TORKOL-4160 file (C-alpha; in steps of 0.2 Angstrom, whole numbers, padded with zeros to 4 digits, m for minus):
59
<pt num="1" X="0107" Y="m0117" Z="0040"/>
<pt num="2" X="0089" Y="m0119" Z="0034"/>
<pt num="3" X="0091" Y="m0138" Z="0033"/>
<pt num="4" X="0090" Y="m0138" Z="0052"/>
<pt num="5" X="0073" Y="m0129" Z="0052"/>
<pt num="6" X="0059" Y="m0141" Z="0054"/>
<pt num="7" X="0044" Y="m0135" Z="0043"/>
<pt num="8" X="0028" Y="m0144" Z="0043"/>
<pt num="9" X="0017" Y="m0143" Z="0027"/>
<pt num="10" X="0003" Y="m0134" Z="0036"/>
<pt num="11" X="0015" Y="m0120" Z="0040"/>
<pt num="12" X="0015" Y="m0114" Z="0022"/>
<pt num="13" X="m0003" Y="m0109" Z="0025"/>
<pt num="14" X="0002" Y="m0094" Z="0035"/>
<pt num="15" X="0013" Y="m0088" Z="0021"/>
<pt num="16" X="m0001" Y="m0090" Z="0009"/>
<pt num="17" X="m0013" Y="m0081" Z="0020"/>
<pt num="18" X="m0001" Y="m0067" Z="0023"/>
<pt num="19" X="0002" Y="m0065" Z="0004"/>
<pt num="20" X="m0016" Y="m0066" Z="m0001"/>
<pt num="21" X="m0020" Y="m0053" Z="0012"/>
<pt num="22" X="m0007" Y="m0041" Z="0006"/>
<pt num="23" X="m0012" Y="m0043" Z="m0012"/>
<pt num="24" X="m0030" Y="m0040" Z="m0009"/>
<pt num="25" X="m0026" Y="m0024" Z="0001"/>
<pt num="26" X="m0015" Y="m0018" Z="m0013"/>
<pt num="27" X="m0027" Y="m0023" Z="m0027"/>
<pt num="28" X="m0042" Y="m0014" Z="m0018"/>
<pt num="29" X="m0032" Y="0002" Z="m0016"/>
<pt num="30" X="m0027" Y="0001" Z="m0034"/>
<pt num="31" X="m0045" Y="m0003" Z="m0040"/>
<pt num="32" X="m0052" Y="0012" Z="m0030"/>
<pt num="33" X="m0039" Y="0024" Z="m0037"/>
<pt num="34" X="m0042" Y="0019" Z="m0055"/>
<pt num="35" X="m0061" Y="0020" Z="m0052"/>
<pt num="36" X="m0060" Y="0037" Z="m0044"/>
<pt num="37" X="m0071" Y="0051" Z="m0052"/>
<pt num="38" X="m0062" Y="0064" Z="m0062"/>
<pt num="39" X="m0068" Y="0078" Z="m0050"/>
<pt num="40" X="m0061" Y="0069" Z="m0035"/>
<pt num="41" X="m0044" Y="0066" Z="m0044"/>
<pt num="42" X="m0043" Y="0084" Z="m0049"/>
<pt num="43" X="m0047" Y="0089" Z="m0031"/>
<pt num="44" X="m0033" Y="0078" Z="m0024"/>
<pt num="45" X="m0021" Y="0084" Z="m0037"/>
<pt num="46" X="m0023" Y="0102" Z="m0030"/>
<pt num="47" X="m0020" Y="0097" Z="m0012"/>
<pt num="48" X="m0005" Y="0106" Z="m0004"/>
<pt num="49" X="0008" Y="0093" Z="0001"/>
<pt num="50" X="0018" Y="0105" Z="0012"/>
<pt num="51" X="0014" Y="0121" Z="0022"/>
<pt num="52" X="0019" Y="0137" Z="0014"/>
<pt num="53" X="0029" Y="0141" Z="0031"/>
<pt num="54" X="0039" Y="0125" Z="0030"/>
<pt num="55" X="0043" Y="0128" Z="0011"/>
<pt num="56" X="0049" Y="0146" Z="0015"/>
<pt num="57" X="0061" Y="0141" Z="0029"/>
<pt num="58" X="0070" Y="0128" Z="0018"/>
<pt num="59" X="0073" Y="0140" Z="0004"/>
């Protein structure tokens, strides 16, 4: 099936650019998370993930 596809050499550039973009976004997010100050991490850890009202209805 894939033998019928006509792929030019320059078309691999799109794949490389897409992968590089995704990798750079992931690494940037990971770097910022690792370099976050302790106070900010603790503040994020205390954030509520659900409303009390929503939690009570499910119980």
